[in-house]
C-alpha positions, 0 to 999 in steps of 0.5 A: 389302453395307452395312458392318456396325456392330460395335455397333448403337445404339437409334434412336428413328427405328426401330420394328419390328412382328413377326407370328406364323407358327411356322417362317416366323419366320426371315424376321424374323431376316433382316429384323433382320440388314439393320438390324443391318448398317447399325448400326440398333437399333430402340428398340421391338419390338411382336410376337406369337407367334414374332415375340415370341420373335424380339423377346425374343432381340434385345432380351434381350441385347447388341445386337452379338450379337443376330444370333448369338443369332437364328442359334443359335435358328433354325439349331439348330432346323432339320431336314435335307431329304430327299435326292433319289435321282435327278433328279425334277421336283417332288421338292423340293416333296415333300421339304418336305411330308415335313419338315412331316409329320415336324414334325407327327408327331414335333415339331422338336428345340429347338422343340416335341414331341408330347404323348404322354399318352393319359389320356382323363381328363387333359383336353386341353391342346394337341397339342404341348409347347413345353418345348424352345423354352422351355428354349432361350429361357431360355438365349438371353434375359436377361430382366433386361436385357429389362425394364430396358434401353433397348429397349421390347418389347410382347408381344401375347396373347389372352384365350381366354375373352373374345377380348380382345387383352391386351398386355404392354409394358415401356414402360408398366411391365410386366415380360415373362417367359418365361410371357408369350412362351409365352402369346403362342405359345399357338395353339390347338389346336397349342400351349397357352395359359398362365394369367397373373394369372387370365386364360387367355392364348393366341396374339396372332394370335388377335386381332392377329397383328401388334400395330400398334395400340400403335405407331400410337397413339404414332406422334407420338413416332416421328420415323422409320420403322415396319417391319411384318414380316408372315409372310403375304402378302395378295397372291398368285397365283390358286390352281390346286388344293386345296393352293394354295387352302388356302395362299392362305386362310391368307395372306389371313386373316392378311395382310389382318388386318394390312394392312387395319388399316394402311390404316384407320389411314392413312385416319383420319389423312388425314381428320384432316389434311383436317379440320385444314386446313379448320378452321385454314387460317391455321395451315398451317405448324403443320398441316404440322409435325404431318403431318411427325411421322408416320413412314412405314410399310414393310410387308414380307411373306414370299412362299413359293416354290412348293416349300414345302408350301402351308398347312403351310409354317409347319411346314416347319423344313427347314434350306433353308427356314429359311435361304431365309426368312432371306435373303428377309427380309434382302433385303426389308429392304435394299429398304425401307432403300434406298427410305427412304434415297433419299427415295422415300416420303412422310411418313406413307405406307404402303409395301408392299415388293416386290423386283423380283427376286422 
């Protein structure tokens, strides 16, 4: 275990992109803890949905207490798992399904609750109310510090009417408040979008679940590593039934959205490098220096074990699942740091992190 630093400091060498994924977000908390353990505080978070909540909790307060705030957010918002009445193969899977169904029917304390209005003339807003999560975020996040201190935060939302991605970026002078986080979590029809400055804004995942573009556009200013922490894995086993097929569809939909955009970015830079080399062969040294300015990109993604409830795994808020995801994120980030520190990656390389122990 790396020695824990008592006070992580911001590093221009560390940038994190967090995707959305409801209850899967504890994986990102574990990934951040691994950075915290070695004293690295990212200088920039770009995030969407629950990833934006995680980023705000980390950046909106003293860095040395960020893990404590994340643990409070995730552990106090967990549900107990059903106890097995007797040894029974498959009970864990059934238990996690029961937890997800419980969350769907009754909500999750500290996260969301069902909307109980039965008035047919009131108009539809959403299936669930995020007021419990809003209240806890307001207690955990110092929005004054979030908008004035050294860590840059970019929150992604989507214009529900035009479909355009809409970014709020403290590095460009935007002030991020609780409404921006709630908008970024507005994944229809479960959670309501929020009107900001005359635009109805919803979940960033409706346009860019992991908002990598602002980071990649400024990558020449990043001298170290970019960590993209996704909550859906694009690679996985063949489905063997309906449940597996539905889960695999969601993983492919969101995981591919991120990974293929990263690959396109990488190919764009490779073509640019080739063009530069052909156009200015006598300036090879300058071209090499330009390449070295590009940071390697580590792509981490959560791979759910078989006992999680398929396509409903984002709504599995069982204490066991949240802790297991946290630990998976911590171990995956440790593996990424090992490869980075050992010099196993090339400049500008896109690395999909996979632990051999999985």
